[in-house]
N, C-alpha and C positions, 0 to 999 in steps of 0.2 A: 245274406252272403251273396255277392255277385261273382259269377264265374264267367270269364271270357275264354272261349275255346276257339281254336282254329287248326286247320291242317296246313302244313307248310308246302302246299301245292296249289297250282292254279287250274288243275284238271276239274272239269265240270262234274266228274264222277270220282272225285278224290277219295281213295280208301282211307287216307289219313284224316280227312275231315270227318268221315264216318266214324272212325275210331275215337277221335277227339270228342265228337258229339256224344257217343255212347258213354265214354268215360265221364264226361261232365255230368251226365244224367245219373250217375251213381252216387253223387254227393247228396246228402240229405238237406232239405230246406234251402235249396240254392235257386237263385235267379240266374238263368243261363242265357248268354248271348253267344251265338256261333258266328264268327266272322268268315267271310269268303275273301281270299286274297285277290280275286278278280275285281273286287270293289276298290282295291288299292293299287291297281295297275298304274305304273308310271313309266316314263322313258327310262331306258337303261342308264343307271347312275354313272356320271363322270363329273369330275370337277369342272369341266368346261360347260356342261349342261347346267350344273348347279350355279356357276357364275352367271350364266345367261338368264336363268329363271328364278334363282334363289331357292329357298326352302319350299319343297313341293307341298301344296295343301293336302294332298292325300296322305303324305307321311305324317303331317300334323294331325290329321283325322285318325290315323292308325294309333299314334301315340295317345291321343285323347281316349280312344276305346280302351287301351291297356290301362290308362290311369283310372278308369271306372272300376277295375277289377279288384276283388279281394284275393282271388286265386286265378292263375293262368293254367289252362289245360292245352298243351301244344303237342301235336303229333307231326313229326318231321317226315316228309317224303325224302326218299333217297334216290338221287340221280347220279349214276356212276360213282357211288361211294361218298357222295357229298350232298349238301343242300340243293334243293331245286333252285333254278335261276329266279323264279318268281319270288320265293321267300328271300333269297339273298339280296335281291334288288330292293324290296321293301325294307329289309334290315339295314342295308347301306344308306338309303335315304334317311331313315329314322335316326341312325347313329350320328348323322351329321347335325341333327337338331338336338338330340339328347343322348349323350354317351351311354347312360344307363337306360337303354331302350326298354327294359322290362320293369323299370321303376320300383325296384325292390319288392316285387310281388313274389309270393311263393308260387312254385310251379310244379305241376305234374307233367313230366316230359315223357312223351310216347313216340313210338315209331312202328310202322308196319310196312310190309311189302308182299308181293306175291311169292317171293322166295323164302326159303327156310331160315334165312338169317334175320328176317323181319326188320330190316333197316338198321342192323347193328352198327354199321360203320358210321352212319350219320348220327345215330344216337350217341356214340362215343365222342364224336367231334362236338356235338352240341353240349354234352355233359361237361366237357372241358372248357368250352368257350363262353357259354351263356352266363355263368356266374361273374365273369369279367364285365358283363353288360347289365348288371343290376338285378339278378334274380337269385333266389335260393331254391335250388332244385330239391324239393322235399322227397321225391321218389321218381323212379323211371320204370318203364315197362315196354317191352318189345313183343309185338304179336307176329309170330312167324306165319308164313303160308296163309296170307289173309283169306284167299278164296276157299281154303279148306276149313278155316277156323272162325269165319264170320258169316252169319246168316243175313244176307242183304234184304230179304223179305221181312224179317223180324227186326232188322237193324240192331243186332246184338252178337256178342261173341258166342259161337255155338259150341266150342270146346269147353266143357264144364270145368276142367282143371285150370285152363288159362283164364276163364271168366272169374273163378274163385280167386286166383292169384291177383288179378287186377283189383277186385273188390276188397280183398284183404290189404293190399297196398294202400288203397285210398282210406280205409278205416284206420289203419295204424299210423298213417303219415299226416293226416289232416284233421 
């Protein structure tokens, strides 16, 4: 089973990438590849730029990576209650090539933030929108107060109740 995981942020220290990586590693017998959105940085999408350069090769490469997956593990960063610009730009470029960006792959959808809501707003938006772009969200999980509930040295959820909740979600949904 191949899992493609990524955080919806271009931060070099993305807490969402850390959460996605941790969650992906909770699946048994999985081959895991963690993507970095920085590897897919493209000019800001516009129809004018698209007309000038056509389909961006990095968007094609991102779609190619998603095509390799049996399961997607995606953790959305929240910027002002919505997607990060980095994720939205990759998504916009990809959706011009393939409407079903997520290519009918089952998804574990996550979010975290330093705040107590744990990215709840972006998680709600993605839960409603992503199925329209070719995914079945099998489960979702929000990790509130990342800095208090995630051990950066051990790279794992340190809150035992939240850790158990995520592991139970994965076992029961996949």
